[in-house]
DOFILUM-574824 format. One line per field, with one value per atom (N, C-alpha, C): atom name; residue in one letter; x, y, z negated. Coordinates in Angstrom, 2 decimals. Atoms other than C-alpha are relative to their C-alpha. Layout:
BEGIN
a = [CA;...]
r = [A;...]
px = [X;...]
py = [Y;...]
pz = [Z;...]
//
This chain:
BEGIN
a = [N;CA;C;N;CA;C;N;CA;C;N;CA;C;N;CA;C;N;CA;C;N;CA;C;N;CA;C;N;CA;C;N;CA;C;N;CA;C;N;CA;C;N;CA;C;N;CA;C;N;CA;C;N;CA;C;N;CA;C;N;CA;C;N;CA;C;N;CA;C;N;CA;C;N;CA;C;N;CA;C;N;CA;C;N;CA;C;N;CA;C;N;CA;C;N;CA;C;N;CA;C;N;CA;C;N;CA;C;N;CA;C;N;CA;C;N;CA;C;N;CA;C;N;CA;C;N;CA;C;N;CA;C;N;CA;C;N;CA;C;N;CA;C;N;CA;C;N;CA;C;N;CA;C;N;CA;C;N;CA;C;N;CA;C;N;CA;C;N;CA;C;N;CA;C;N;CA;C;N;CA;C;N;CA;C;N;CA;C;N;CA;C;N;CA;C;N;CA;C;N;CA;C;N;CA;C;N;CA;C;N;CA;C;N;CA;C]
r = [M;M;M;P;P;P;P;P;P;K;K;K;P;P;P;E;E;E;D;D;D;I;I;I;A;A;A;D;D;D;M;M;M;V;V;V;R;R;R;Q;Q;Q;H;H;H;I;I;I;P;P;P;D;D;D;A;A;A;E;E;E;V;V;V;H;H;H;V;V;V;R;R;R;L;L;L;F;F;F;S;S;S;G;G;G;D;D;D;D;D;D;H;H;H;F;F;F;E;E;E;M;M;M;D;D;D;V;V;V;I;I;I;S;S;S;A;A;A;S;S;S;F;F;F;A;A;A;G;G;G;K;K;K;S;S;S;R;R;R;I;I;I;G;G;G;Q;Q;Q;H;H;H;K;K;K;M;M;M;V;V;V;Y;Y;Y;A;A;A;S;S;S;L;L;L;G;G;G;V;V;V;C;C;C;R;R;R;T;T;T]
px = [0.84;0.00;0.90;-0.82;1.46;-0.19;0.14;2.15;-1.02;0.94;-0.37;0.80;-0.72;0.59;0.49;-0.41;0.68;1.17;-1.14;3.03;1.30;-1.18;5.43;0.44;-0.32;5.22;0.66;-0.58;5.96;1.44;-1.36;9.06;0.96;-0.85;10.41;0.20;-0.10;9.64;0.88;-0.88;11.49;1.46;-1.38;14.70;0.28;-0.13;14.07;-1.07;1.04;12.23;-0.71;0.64;11.58;-0.75;0.59;10.17;-1.51;1.42;6.80;-0.19;0.10;5.68;-1.44;1.31;2.74;0.15;-0.10;2.27;-1.36;1.22;-0.28;0.17;-0.01;-1.20;0.12;-0.25;0.05;-0.70;0.59;-1.14;-0.28;0.34;-3.00;0.19;-0.22;-2.19;1.45;-1.39;1.56;0.99;-0.86;2.92;-0.37;0.23;3.33;0.82;-0.82;4.52;-0.08;0.00;5.50;0.76;-0.71;6.60;0.60;-0.68;9.14;0.71;-0.62;10.17;0.71;-0.75;12.91;1.17;-1.18;15.52;1.27;-1.15;17.84;0.52;-0.40;17.97;0.88;-0.77;19.70;1.44;-1.37;23.00;0.24;-0.15;22.36;-0.53;0.48;21.98;-1.34;1.27;18.69;0.23;-0.31;20.33;0.24;-0.23;21.51;-1.30;1.31;17.97;-0.75;0.67;16.57;0.61;-0.66;19.16;-0.42;0.46;18.11;-1.38;1.37;14.47;0.02;-0.07;15.29;0.59;-0.61;17.51;-1.03;1.02;14.60;-1.00;0.91;12.57;0.72;-0.77;15.36;0.33;-0.23;15.83;1.49;-1.42;19.46;0.67;-0.76;22.21;0.60;-0.63;23.58;1.47]
py = [-1.17;0.00;1.25;-1.22;3.41;0.84;-0.86;5.89;1.10;-1.13;8.60;1.29;-1.28;12.25;0.41;-0.40;12.87;-0.86;0.86;9.88;0.53;-0.55;11.40;1.30;-1.25;14.81;-0.29;0.36;13.17;-0.48;0.49;11.44;1.19;-1.17;14.79;0.76;-0.75;16.49;-0.71;0.73;13.73;0.35;-0.29;14.64;1.50;-1.45;18.36;0.59;-0.31;19.29;1.34;-1.30;22.94;0.15;-0.07;22.09;0.20;-0.13;23.27;-0.82;0.96;20.46;-0.11;0.18;20.27;-1.05;1.11;17.00;-0.18;0.20;16.46;-1.21;1.05;13.49;0.68;-0.60;14.24;-0.79;0.86;11.27;-1.35;1.27;8.23;0.08;0.00;7.20;-0.29;0.29;6.71;1.02;-1.09;9.96;1.25;-1.14;12.96;1.19;-1.19;16.52;0.68;-0.64;18.54;1.30;-1.23;21.92;-0.16;0.08;21.99;1.32;-1.27;25.23;-0.21;0.21;25.20;0.98;-0.84;27.53;-0.82;0.87;24.52;0.06;-0.09;25.18;1.23;-1.23;28.56;-0.33;0.20;28.66;-1.25;1.23;25.36;0.22;-0.08;24.99;-0.73;0.69;23.77;-1.52;1.44;20.38;-0.49;0.35;20.33;-0.11;0.03;21.09;-1.27;1.21;18.29;-1.24;1.15;15.87;-0.18;0.09;16.70;-0.64;0.54;15.95;-1.46;1.40;12.77;-0.90;0.80;11.57;-0.29;0.22;12.02;-1.07;1.03;9.71;-1.32;1.23;7.14;-0.25;0.18;7.76;0.15;-0.17;8.93;0.45;-0.45;9.87;1.35;-1.32;13.34;-0.07]
pz = [0.00;0.00;0.00;-0.04;0.93;-1.26;1.17;-1.85;0.25;-0.07;-2.61;-0.02;0.00;-2.08;-1.39;1.35;-5.85;-0.50;0.38;-6.32;0.60;-0.67;-3.81;-0.69;0.70;-5.51;-1.34;1.29;-8.86;0.15;-0.23;-7.43;0.20;-0.23;-6.24;-1.32;1.27;-9.58;-1.03;0.93;-11.47;0.25;-0.35;-9.63;0.13;-0.10;-9.13;-0.92;0.99;-12.35;0.19;-0.15;-11.48;1.33;-1.35;-8.03;-0.03;-0.30;-6.86;1.28;-1.10;-4.56;0.48;-0.62;-2.15;1.09;-0.96;-0.24;0.67;-0.78;2.53;0.92;-1.01;4.66;1.35;-1.31;8.15;1.10;-1.02;10.18;-0.64;0.63;8.95;-1.50;1.45;5.40;-0.37;0.30;5.73;0.56;-0.46;7.19;-0.79;0.86;4.95;0.46;-0.10;5.14;-1.34;1.31;2.13;0.03;0.27;0.95;-1.39;1.29;-1.86;-0.22;0.37;-3.56;-1.32;1.22;-6.16;-0.07;0.21;-7.63;0.21;-0.22;-7.32;1.43;-1.39;-3.59;0.27;-0.21;-4.07;0.37;-0.44;-2.19;0.81;-0.79;-0.42;1.42;-1.38;3.31;0.10;-0.22;4.72;-0.02;0.00;5.29;-1.43;1.40;1.67;-0.78;0.65;0.51;0.39;-0.46;2.65;-0.64;0.62;1.29;-1.45;1.39;-2.26;-0.08;0.00;-1.45;0.43;-0.45;0.49;-1.08;1.07;-2.36;-1.10;1.04;-4.79;0.42;-0.52;-2.55;0.24;-0.21;-2.34;1.45;-1.44;1.38;0.34;-0.25;1.25;-1.28;1.16;-1.16;0.29;-0.19;-1.71;-0.28]
//
């Protein structure tokens, strides 16, 4: 069973505690898009920010 949007948001918040996270179903029930806002992103490139979010989901390592 695919994760629910709130489950995904919770995973990000566990690794980026100050994050404001909004997750939406994009297509079907297994494709999501999200907005993540965090002071932790200050000074990081867009790629660095993405890596932080992906790492929180277990998709890659930073």
